[in-house]
C-alpha positions as CSV (number, residue, x, y, z in Angstrom):
1,M,1.0,0.4,22.8
2,K,-0.2,-2.2,20.4
3,D,-3.8,-1.2,21.1
4,R,-2.9,2.5,20.5
5,L,-1.3,1.7,17.2
6,R,-4.3,-0.3,16.1
7,R,-6.6,2.5,17.1
8,I,-4.5,5.2,15.3
9,F,-4.5,3.1,12.1
10,L,-8.3,2.5,12.1
11,E,-9.0,6.2,12.8
12,T,-6.7,7.1,9.9
13,L,-8.6,4.8,7.6
14,D,-11.8,6.5,8.5
15,K,-10.4,10.0,7.8
16,L,-9.2,8.8,4.4
17,S,-12.5,7.3,3.4
18,L,-13.6,8.2,-0.2
19,E,-17.0,9.3,1.1
20,R,-15.1,12.1,2.8
21,I,-12.5,12.8,0.1
22,I,-14.5,12.8,-3.1
23,P,-16.9,15.7,-2.1
24,Q,-13.9,17.7,-1.0
25,R,-12.1,17.2,-4.4
26,V,-15.0,17.1,-6.8
27,R,-17.6,19.9,-6.8
28,V,-20.7,20.3,-8.9
29,S,-22.6,23.6,-9.0
30,D,-25.2,24.8,-11.5
31,G,-24.4,22.0,-13.9
32,V,-20.6,22.6,-13.8
33,M,-18.2,20.0,-12.4
34,E,-15.0,21.3,-11.0
35,I,-11.9,19.1,-10.3
36,G,-8.7,21.0,-9.8
37,A,-8.3,23.3,-12.8
38,D,-10.9,21.4,-14.9
39,R,-14.3,23.0,-15.3
40,I,-16.7,20.7,-17.2
41,D,-20.2,21.9,-18.2
42,L,-22.2,18.8,-17.9
43,R,-25.0,20.3,-19.9
44,A,-22.8,20.4,-23.0
45,Y,-22.8,16.6,-23.3
46,K,-25.6,14.4,-24.7
47,K,-24.4,11.4,-22.8
48,I,-22.4,10.9,-19.5
49,I,-20.8,7.6,-18.9
50,I,-19.1,6.3,-15.7
51,V,-16.5,3.5,-15.9
52,A,-15.4,2.5,-12.4
53,I,-12.7,-0.1,-12.0
54,G,-10.9,-1.4,-8.9
55,K,-11.3,-2.2,-5.2
56,A,-12.9,1.2,-4.6
57,A,-15.1,1.2,-7.7
58,F,-18.4,1.0,-6.0
59,Q,-17.7,3.6,-3.4
60,M,-16.3,6.0,-6.0
61,A,-19.2,5.4,-8.4
62,R,-21.8,6.0,-5.7
63,S,-20.2,9.2,-4.6
64,V,-19.6,10.7,-8.0
65,K,-23.0,9.6,-9.3
66,A,-24.7,11.4,-6.3
67,L,-22.7,14.6,-7.2
68,L,-23.7,14.5,-10.8
69,E,-27.5,14.4,-10.1
70,P,-29.8,15.5,-11.6
71,A,-27.7,14.6,-14.7
72,V,-28.2,10.9,-15.6
73,A,-25.1,8.9,-15.9
74,S,-25.0,5.3,-17.1
75,G,-22.0,3.0,-17.3
76,V,-20.2,0.1,-15.7
77,V,-18.8,-0.7,-12.2
78,V,-16.3,-3.5,-11.8
79,S,-14.9,-4.4,-8.4
80,S,-13.6,-7.5,-6.6
81,E,-16.3,-7.2,-4.0
82,P,-20.1,-7.5,-4.4
83,A,-22.0,-4.3,-4.8
84,E,-23.7,-3.2,-1.6
85,A,-26.8,-2.2,-3.6
86,P,-26.8,-1.8,-7.4
87,L,-26.7,1.8,-8.6
88,P,-29.4,2.9,-11.1
89,F,-28.4,2.9,-14.8
90,L,-25.0,1.2,-14.0
91,L,-24.0,-2.4,-14.9
92,H,-22.2,-4.2,-12.1
93,Y,-19.6,-6.9,-12.4
94,R,-17.5,-8.8,-9.9
95,G,-14.0,-9.4,-11.4
96,G,-11.4,-11.6,-10.0
97,H,-8.5,-10.5,-7.7
98,P,-5.6,-10.9,-7.5
99,Y,-6.1,-13.0,-10.7
100,P,-8.7,-12.2,-13.4
101,N,-11.8,-14.4,-13.8
102,A,-14.3,-15.0,-16.5
103,E,-16.3,-11.9,-15.3
104,S,-13.1,-9.8,-15.6
105,V,-13.0,-10.7,-19.3
106,H,-16.7,-10.1,-19.8
107,A,-16.6,-6.7,-18.1
108,A,-13.7,-5.7,-20.3
109,E,-15.6,-6.6,-23.4
110,V,-18.7,-4.7,-22.3
111,I,-16.6,-1.6,-21.5
112,L,-14.7,-1.6,-24.8
113,E,-17.9,-2.0,-26.8
114,L,-19.5,0.8,-24.8
115,L,-16.5,3.1,-25.3
116,R,-16.2,2.5,-29.1
117,Q,-19.8,3.9,-29.5
118,L,-19.0,7.3,-27.9
119,H,-18.8,10.5,-29.9
120,Q,-17.4,14.0,-29.5
121,D,-20.4,15.3,-27.5
122,H,-20.2,12.5,-25.0
123,L,-18.4,12.6,-21.6
124,V,-16.8,9.5,-20.0
125,I,-15.7,9.7,-16.3
126,Y,-13.3,7.0,-15.3
127,L,-12.9,6.1,-11.7
128,L,-9.8,4.0,-11.1
129,S,-8.4,2.4,-8.0
130,G,-6.0,-0.4,-7.0
131,G,-6.9,-3.9,-8.0
132,G,-8.2,-2.6,-11.3
133,S,-5.6,-4.6,-13.3
134,A,-7.2,-8.0,-12.4
135,V,-10.9,-7.1,-12.1
136,V,-11.0,-5.9,-15.8
137,E,-8.9,-7.9,-18.2
138,K,-9.0,-9.0,-21.8
139,P,-5.9,-10.6,-23.5
140,I,-4.5,-8.6,-26.4
141,D,-4.2,-11.8,-28.5
142,P,-6.8,-14.5,-28.8
143,S,-4.1,-17.2,-28.4
144,I,-3.9,-16.2,-24.7
145,S,-6.5,-18.1,-22.8
146,L,-8.0,-17.0,-19.5
147,E,-6.1,-19.7,-17.7
148,D,-2.9,-18.5,-19.4
149,M,-3.6,-15.0,-18.2
150,R,-4.3,-16.2,-14.7
151,A,-1.0,-18.1,-14.7
152,F,0.8,-14.9,-16.0
153,Y,-0.7,-12.9,-13.1
154,R,0.1,-15.5,-10.6
155,L,3.8,-15.5,-11.6
156,L,4.0,-11.7,-11.6
157,V,2.6,-11.3,-8.0
158,T,4.9,-14.0,-6.6
159,C,8.2,-13.4,-8.5
160,G,9.4,-10.4,-6.5
161,A,8.6,-7.8,-9.2
162,N,7.5,-4.4,-7.9
163,I,4.1,-2.8,-8.9
164,V,5.6,-0.7,-11.7
165,E,7.3,-3.8,-13.3
166,M,4.2,-6.0,-12.9
167,N,2.0,-3.4,-14.6
168,T,4.5,-2.7,-17.4
169,L,4.2,-6.3,-18.3
170,R,0.4,-6.4,-17.9
171,K,-0.1,-3.4,-20.1
172,H,1.5,-5.0,-23.1
173,F,-0.6,-8.2,-23.0
174,S,-4.0,-6.5,-22.4
175,A,-6.6,-5.1,-24.7
176,T,-7.7,-2.6,-22.0
177,K,-4.5,-1.4,-20.3
178,G,-1.8,1.0,-21.2
179,G,-4.2,3.7,-22.6
180,R,-6.2,1.3,-24.7
181,M,-9.5,2.3,-23.1
182,A,-9.0,5.9,-23.8
183,Y,-7.9,5.0,-27.3
184,A,-11.2,3.2,-27.8
185,A,-13.3,6.1,-26.4
186,H,-11.8,8.8,-28.7
187,P,-13.1,11.4,-29.6
188,A,-15.2,11.7,-26.4
189,R,-14.2,14.0,-23.6
190,Q,-12.5,11.9,-21.0
191,V,-11.8,12.6,-17.3
192,T,-10.0,10.2,-15.1
193,L,-10.3,10.4,-11.3
194,Y,-8.0,7.9,-9.5
195,V,-7.0,6.7,-6.1
196,S,-3.3,5.9,-6.3
197,D,-1.8,2.7,-5.0
198,V,1.5,3.3,-7.0
199,P,4.5,5.6,-6.7
200,L,3.5,9.3,-7.1
201,D,5.6,9.8,-10.2
202,R,4.0,6.8,-12.0
203,P,0.2,7.5,-12.2
204,S,-0.1,5.5,-15.4
205,T,0.5,2.4,-13.3
206,V,-2.8,2.7,-11.4
207,A,-4.9,-0.2,-12.6
208,S,-2.2,-0.6,-15.3
209,G,-3.2,2.8,-16.8
210,P,-6.2,2.0,-19.0
211,T,-6.9,5.7,-19.7
212,M,-3.4,7.2,-19.7
213,P,-0.7,7.2,-22.3
214,D,2.0,4.7,-21.5
215,E,5.6,5.6,-21.2
216,S,6.8,2.0,-20.8
217,T,7.8,0.0,-23.9
218,V,8.2,-3.5,-25.1
219,A,12.0,-3.1,-24.6
220,D,11.2,-2.4,-20.9
221,C,9.2,-5.7,-20.8
222,W,12.3,-7.6,-22.1
223,E,14.5,-6.0,-19.5
224,I,12.3,-7.0,-16.6
225,V,11.8,-10.5,-18.0
226,K,15.5,-11.1,-18.5
227,R,16.5,-9.7,-15.1
228,L,13.9,-11.8,-13.2
229,D,14.4,-14.8,-15.5
230,L,10.6,-15.0,-16.2
231,L,10.5,-16.2,-19.8
232,P,10.9,-20.0,-19.1
233,R,8.1,-19.7,-16.5
234,F,5.6,-17.9,-18.7
235,P,2.6,-19.7,-20.3
236,A,3.5,-20.9,-23.8
237,S,1.2,-18.4,-25.5
238,I,2.9,-15.4,-23.9
239,R,6.4,-16.9,-24.2
240,R,5.7,-17.3,-28.0
241,M,4.9,-13.6,-28.4
242,F,8.2,-12.7,-26.7
243,E,10.1,-15.1,-28.9
244,A,8.3,-14.1,-32.1
245,G,8.6,-10.4,-31.4
246,T,4.8,-9.9,-31.8
247,I,4.0,-8.0,-28.6
248,P,2.1,-4.8,-29.7
249,E,3.3,-1.4,-28.4
250,T,0.9,0.6,-26.2
251,P,-0.4,4.1,-27.0
252,K,2.3,6.7,-26.1
253,P,2.4,10.3,-24.7
254,G,1.8,12.8,-27.5
255,S,-0.9,10.7,-29.3
256,S,-3.8,12.8,-30.5
257,R,-6.1,10.3,-28.9
258,F,-5.4,11.8,-25.5
259,K,-6.0,15.5,-26.5
260,R,-9.4,15.6,-24.8
261,S,-8.3,13.6,-21.7
262,T,-7.4,14.9,-18.2
263,W,-6.4,13.0,-15.1
264,H,-6.7,13.9,-11.4
265,A,-5.5,12.1,-8.3
266,L,-8.1,12.1,-5.5
267,L,-6.0,10.3,-2.9
268,T,-2.3,9.1,-2.8
269,T,-0.1,7.2,-0.5
270,E,1.6,10.4,0.5
271,Q,-1.6,11.8,1.8
272,G,-2.2,8.6,3.7
273,T,1.2,8.8,5.4
274,E,0.7,12.5,6.2
275,Q,-2.7,11.7,7.9
276,L,-1.1,8.8,9.9
277,A,1.8,11.1,10.9
278,A,-0.7,13.7,12.1
279,A,-2.5,11.2,14.2
280,A,0.7,10.0,15.8
281,R,1.7,13.6,16.6
282,E,-1.6,14.0,18.3
283,Q,-0.3,11.4,20.8
284,G,2.5,13.8,21.7
285,W,5.1,11.7,19.9
286,I,8.0,13.0,17.9
287,V,7.3,11.8,14.3
288,D,9.4,11.4,11.2
289,Q,8.1,10.3,7.8
290,D,10.1,8.0,5.5
291,L,8.9,7.1,2.0
292,S,12.4,6.0,0.8
293,V,11.8,2.3,1.2
294,D,9.0,2.2,-1.5
295,D,9.4,-1.0,-3.5
296,W,12.4,-2.1,-1.5
297,P,12.9,-5.8,-0.6
298,L,11.2,-6.5,2.8
299,I,14.2,-7.3,5.0
300,P,16.4,-4.2,4.0
301,A,13.3,-2.0,4.5
302,A,12.7,-3.4,8.0
303,E,16.3,-2.9,9.0
304,H,16.5,0.6,7.6
305,L,13.3,1.8,9.3
306,L,14.2,0.2,12.7
307,E,17.7,1.7,12.6
308,K,16.2,5.1,11.8
309,L,13.7,4.6,14.7
310,I,16.5,3.8,17.2
311,R,18.5,6.8,16.1
312,L,15.5,9.1,16.5
313,R,14.9,7.7,20.0
314,A,18.6,8.3,20.9
315,E,18.3,11.9,19.7
316,N,15.2,12.4,21.9
317,P,15.9,10.7,25.2
318,G,12.8,10.3,27.4
319,R,10.4,10.9,24.5
320,T,8.2,8.5,22.5
321,V,9.2,8.6,18.9
322,A,7.7,7.2,15.7
323,I,8.5,6.5,12.1
324,V,5.7,6.6,9.6
325,S,6.2,4.9,6.2
326,G,4.1,4.1,3.2
327,G,4.1,2.3,-0.1
328,E,4.7,-1.4,-1.0
329,L,7.6,-3.7,-0.3
330,S,8.9,-6.6,-2.4
331,S,8.1,-9.9,-0.7
332,P,8.7,-13.0,-2.9
333,V,6.6,-16.0,-1.9
334,T,8.8,-18.8,-0.6
335,G,6.3,-21.2,0.8
336,D,2.7,-22.3,0.6
337,G,1.4,-20.5,3.7
338,V,-1.1,-17.7,4.2
339,G,-0.1,-14.1,4.5
340,G,1.1,-11.0,2.7
341,R,3.9,-8.4,2.6
342,N,2.5,-6.4,5.6
343,Q,2.4,-9.4,8.0
344,A,5.7,-10.6,6.6
345,F,7.2,-7.2,7.3
346,V,6.0,-7.2,10.9
347,L,7.3,-10.8,11.4
348,A,10.7,-9.7,10.2
349,C,10.6,-6.7,12.6
350,A,9.5,-8.9,15.5
351,Q,12.7,-10.9,15.2
352,R,14.7,-7.7,15.5
353,I,12.8,-5.9,18.4
354,A,12.7,-8.7,21.0
355,R,12.6,-7.3,24.6
356,K,12.8,-3.7,23.4
357,N,10.3,-1.0,23.9
358,I,9.3,-0.9,20.3
359,A,6.1,-1.7,18.5
360,V,5.4,-2.1,14.8
361,L,2.2,-2.0,12.8
362,S,2.0,-2.6,9.0
363,A,-1.3,-2.9,7.1
364,G,-2.9,-2.5,3.7
365,T,-5.4,0.3,3.3
366,D,-7.5,-1.9,1.1
367,G,-8.1,-4.3,4.1
368,I,-6.5,-7.2,2.3
369,D,-2.9,-8.5,2.7
370,G,-1.8,-11.1,0.2
371,N,-3.9,-14.3,0.3
372,S,-5.0,-13.7,3.8
373,P,-8.2,-12.2,5.3
374,A,-6.2,-9.7,7.4
375,S,-5.0,-6.3,6.4
376,G,-1.8,-6.6,8.4
377,A,-0.3,-7.3,11.8
378,I,1.2,-5.8,14.9
379,A,4.2,-6.8,17.1
380,D,6.2,-5.5,20.1
381,G,9.1,-6.5,22.2
382,E,7.2,-9.3,23.8
383,T,6.1,-11.0,20.6
384,L,8.9,-13.5,20.3
385,D,8.7,-14.5,24.0
386,R,5.0,-15.1,23.6
387,A,5.6,-17.1,20.4
388,A,8.2,-19.3,22.2
389,Q,5.7,-20.1,24.9
390,L,3.4,-21.5,22.2
391,G,6.2,-23.3,20.5
392,L,6.1,-21.1,17.4
393,S,9.3,-20.6,15.3
394,P,9.2,-17.2,13.6
395,E,11.9,-18.3,11.2
396,D,9.9,-21.3,10.1
397,Y,6.7,-19.3,9.6
398,F,8.7,-16.6,7.6
399,Q,10.2,-19.2,5.3
400,R,6.8,-20.8,4.7
401,S,5.3,-17.4,3.9
402,D,2.8,-18.1,6.7
403,S,2.9,-14.9,8.6
404,F,-0.9,-15.0,9.0
405,G,-0.6,-18.3,10.7
406,F,2.0,-16.9,13.1
407,F,0.1,-13.8,14.1
408,S,-3.3,-15.5,14.2
409,R,-2.0,-17.7,17.0
410,L,-0.9,-14.6,18.9
411,N,-4.2,-12.6,18.2
412,D,-2.0,-9.8,16.8
413,L,-3.6,-9.5,13.4
414,V,-5.1,-6.3,12.1
415,V,-8.5,-7.2,10.5
416,T,-10.7,-4.6,8.8
417,G,-12.4,-6.4,6.0
418,P,-12.4,-4.8,2.5
419,T,-12.3,-1.0,3.0
420,G,-13.4,0.2,-0.5
421,N,-10.1,2.2,-0.6
422,N,-6.6,1.5,-1.7
423,I,-3.6,3.8,-1.3
424,R,-1.0,1.1,-0.7
425,D,0.4,0.1,2.7
426,L,0.9,2.1,5.8
427,R,3.5,1.4,8.5
428,L,3.9,2.8,12.0
429,L,7.0,2.0,14.1
430,V,7.1,3.4,17.7
431,A,9.8,3.4,20.4
432,W,9.5,4.6,24.0
């Protein structure tokens, strides 16, 4: 069963590849680009700019640039991975992830300078994907150093905040996020195509929303900081801005700067779970989808999904049943081990499914889970017995945040390498 789950996940990733999805969603014919209800006559613009940001930046830029030909598009591509082969007329940068690096800042400065030079007869096509927050970053205030910003990011990704909360804070301390790129590019025509690794109702959270008006506020930042007790742990430069009340507000919905902007989702977590569910049904299984645990703490999410799986099996005696889930879970780091929320989720499940006919897979669609080289892990009812034979304590590995160390000893990791895609995490739980 573990082999079947692994194969189903890998086949699903292949069907969700951007090389397949982008030509289906973006069409160019006789010089006119069509995306949803948008019809853009490329011949009407003197200059076409591509700004691609995130883990899928290179793949998205390559696909869109090929569709635009023979129109010539220049611009910038910033990803956390090295470009397979530089694309003509595009500058390529390798920003840091999950924490910004010096090239993240340099790329941000290049992009902002490029956007500020655009005019009304110019078109800019933004290609956004998960990981974009870190790979392009410039502090909003010169008092915030790169090391301060890295410490700020490090705290946000380990404190238990969900993706919306993290990016609300990031937006208000960045010169590029929360609509500030679109603000800089005004009055150019602006089109954003994005791969969503955030909740469906919060698209302005993708890559911290550099091209979209921001509905979050400084007051929201204060609420998050107080609830999670973050202020004493912030770098001094950021803490001073909170205490002095000097945090600038982001551009808001209704601003005239967004009048010539449109936004289109190319791929979402919901589409990923639907594709995974379809693959599971092809096995002859009874399948239910559950997106309710998005942003839940890890342990309650594991218990909820397993309870639902057991109920589904009781309702269908003699049949194999499956629960498909997607989105991200809150997984505070409690130790200095290696792993991520997907492997931690599977480890939590392994302790609850011992000696039962249940198997669980959880993996990130970007191919990277936390600080590990794996995308996720897989477990079944025999996992704990096998661990005991090797002298492994699942509770110890869980407390040390070393789920990667646990599953690597059992050869139960899911390893894909960076996929050039990112629609959050996918989970598949099966009982037979």
